C-alpha positions as CSV (number, residue, x, y, z in Angstrom):
1,M,-32.5,-31.1,-70.2
2,R,-34.2,-28.4,-68.2
3,P,-33.3,-24.7,-68.8
4,V,-31.2,-23.1,-66.0
5,P,-33.1,-20.2,-64.4
6,S,-31.5,-16.8,-64.7
7,R,-29.8,-15.6,-61.6
8,E,-29.7,-12.3,-59.7
9,P,-26.1,-11.0,-58.9
10,S,-26.8,-12.3,-55.4
11,G,-27.1,-15.8,-56.7
12,W,-30.9,-16.1,-56.2
13,P,-33.1,-17.0,-59.2
14,V,-34.6,-13.9,-60.9
15,G,-37.7,-12.8,-59.1
16,L,-36.7,-14.5,-55.8
17,R,-34.8,-12.1,-53.6
18,P,-35.8,-13.0,-50.0
19,G,-34.8,-10.7,-47.2
20,A,-34.8,-13.7,-44.9
21,V,-35.2,-17.4,-45.0
22,R,-37.0,-19.5,-42.2
23,F,-37.1,-23.2,-41.6
24,A,-40.0,-24.3,-39.5
25,R,-40.5,-27.5,-37.5
26,A,-43.3,-28.9,-35.3
27,S,-42.2,-30.2,-31.9
28,G,-43.9,-32.8,-29.8
29,H,-41.5,-31.9,-27.0
30,F,-41.8,-28.2,-27.3
31,D,-40.5,-26.9,-23.9
32,E,-37.5,-29.3,-24.0
33,T,-36.8,-28.5,-27.6
34,I,-36.8,-24.8,-26.9
35,A,-34.5,-25.2,-24.0
36,F,-32.1,-27.5,-26.1
37,Y,-31.7,-24.9,-28.9
38,R,-31.7,-21.9,-26.6
39,D,-29.8,-23.0,-23.5
40,M,-27.6,-25.9,-24.7
41,I,-26.7,-24.8,-28.2
42,G,-27.1,-21.1,-27.5
43,L,-29.1,-19.9,-30.4
44,P,-30.6,-16.5,-29.9
45,V,-34.4,-16.1,-29.6
46,V,-35.5,-13.4,-32.0
47,A,-39.3,-13.9,-31.5
48,E,-41.8,-15.8,-29.4
49,F,-45.6,-16.1,-29.9
50,T,-48.5,-17.7,-28.1
51,G,-51.9,-18.2,-29.6
52,S,-51.0,-16.8,-32.9
53,F,-53.6,-18.2,-35.2
54,G,-53.8,-21.0,-32.7
55,E,-50.1,-21.7,-32.6
56,D,-47.3,-21.3,-30.0
57,G,-43.8,-21.0,-31.1
58,V,-40.2,-19.6,-30.9
59,V,-38.1,-18.2,-33.6
60,F,-34.3,-18.5,-33.4
61,G,-31.9,-16.4,-35.4
62,L,-29.1,-18.2,-37.2
63,P,-27.5,-16.0,-35.8
64,D,-29.9,-13.1,-36.7
65,T,-33.2,-12.7,-38.6
66,A,-31.6,-13.3,-42.1
67,V,-31.8,-17.1,-41.5
68,Q,-34.3,-18.4,-38.9
69,L,-35.3,-21.7,-37.3
70,E,-38.9,-21.7,-36.0
71,I,-40.1,-24.3,-33.6
72,V,-43.9,-24.6,-33.2
73,R,-45.7,-26.6,-30.6
74,A,-47.2,-29.7,-32.2
75,R,-50.9,-30.4,-31.8
76,E,-50.3,-34.2,-31.8
77,P,-47.3,-36.1,-30.6
78,D,-44.8,-36.4,-33.4
79,D,-43.5,-39.7,-34.8
80,A,-39.8,-40.1,-34.6
81,A,-37.9,-37.8,-36.9
82,G,-36.5,-39.3,-40.1
83,S,-32.8,-39.8,-40.4
84,F,-32.3,-36.9,-42.9
85,D,-34.2,-34.4,-40.8
86,Q,-31.0,-32.7,-39.7
87,L,-29.7,-29.3,-38.8
88,V,-26.1,-29.0,-39.8
89,F,-23.6,-26.5,-38.3
90,Y,-20.5,-26.3,-40.5
91,L,-17.7,-25.1,-38.2
92,D,-14.2,-23.9,-38.9
93,D,-12.4,-27.0,-37.6
94,A,-12.4,-29.8,-35.1
95,A,-11.6,-27.5,-32.2
96,A,-14.6,-25.3,-33.1
97,A,-16.8,-28.4,-33.3
98,R,-15.6,-29.6,-29.8
99,A,-16.3,-26.1,-28.4
100,A,-19.8,-26.1,-29.9
101,V,-20.8,-29.5,-28.3
102,A,-19.1,-28.8,-24.9
103,P,-22.2,-27.1,-23.4
104,L,-24.5,-30.0,-24.7
105,E,-22.3,-32.6,-23.1
106,A,-21.9,-30.6,-19.9
107,A,-25.8,-30.7,-19.7
108,G,-25.8,-34.4,-20.1
109,S,-26.5,-34.8,-23.9
110,E,-24.5,-37.6,-25.4
111,P,-23.4,-37.8,-29.0
112,V,-25.2,-40.4,-31.2
113,G,-23.3,-43.6,-30.9
114,E,-23.5,-44.5,-34.5
115,P,-24.2,-41.5,-36.7
116,H,-24.8,-41.7,-40.4
117,P,-21.6,-43.1,-42.0
118,Y,-21.0,-39.8,-43.9
119,W,-20.7,-37.9,-40.7
120,A,-18.7,-40.6,-39.0
121,A,-16.2,-40.6,-41.9
122,R,-15.8,-36.8,-41.8
123,G,-15.5,-36.3,-38.1
124,G,-19.0,-34.9,-37.6
125,V,-20.4,-35.1,-34.1
126,V,-24.2,-35.7,-33.9
127,H,-26.5,-35.0,-31.0
128,R,-30.3,-35.4,-31.0
129,D,-32.7,-32.8,-30.0
130,P,-35.7,-33.7,-27.7
131,D,-37.8,-34.5,-30.8
132,G,-35.2,-37.1,-32.1
133,R,-33.9,-34.9,-34.9
134,D,-30.1,-34.9,-35.6
135,V,-28.1,-31.7,-34.9
136,V,-24.7,-32.2,-36.7
137,F,-21.5,-30.3,-35.8
138,A,-19.2,-30.7,-38.8
139,P,-15.5,-29.7,-38.5
140,W,-15.3,-28.0,-41.9
141,V,-17.3,-25.5,-43.9
142,F,-19.2,-27.0,-46.8
143,G,-18.5,-25.1,-50.0
144,R,-15.5,-23.4,-48.6
145,D,-13.2,-26.2,-47.4
146,P,-12.4,-29.6,-48.9
147,E,-14.5,-32.4,-47.2
148,P,-12.3,-34.3,-44.7
149,G,-12.0,-38.0,-44.9
């Protein structure tokens, strides 16, 4: 059995106290993907860069700079994203999930017809971004609420 690392009062392992966390993804459909997250989902843009060490990208705040999603223009077209390459938004309830997907559906995005059985059983609504990655809108907050279904 492996030893459990000591924890800071914040819950982070001792010696690891980040001021922010960023998840980065390459995008083969960069312009469409930026518009999807910015205009359809409504994430705030906290930074944009062009030609930074040869890369172009946009950083979204979730909702601010403490947690960030970075999309970088891919140099080569991406293969289809894997089924577990997901961004999950845990929302307060089904009404909040419906409100969150309303702008996507108004813009013509349709929910995935057969999402992963876990999300289907728990009322999650799944849309795909332009790179084929799942964006899940779950009607409960993981770790706070009991899982539905």
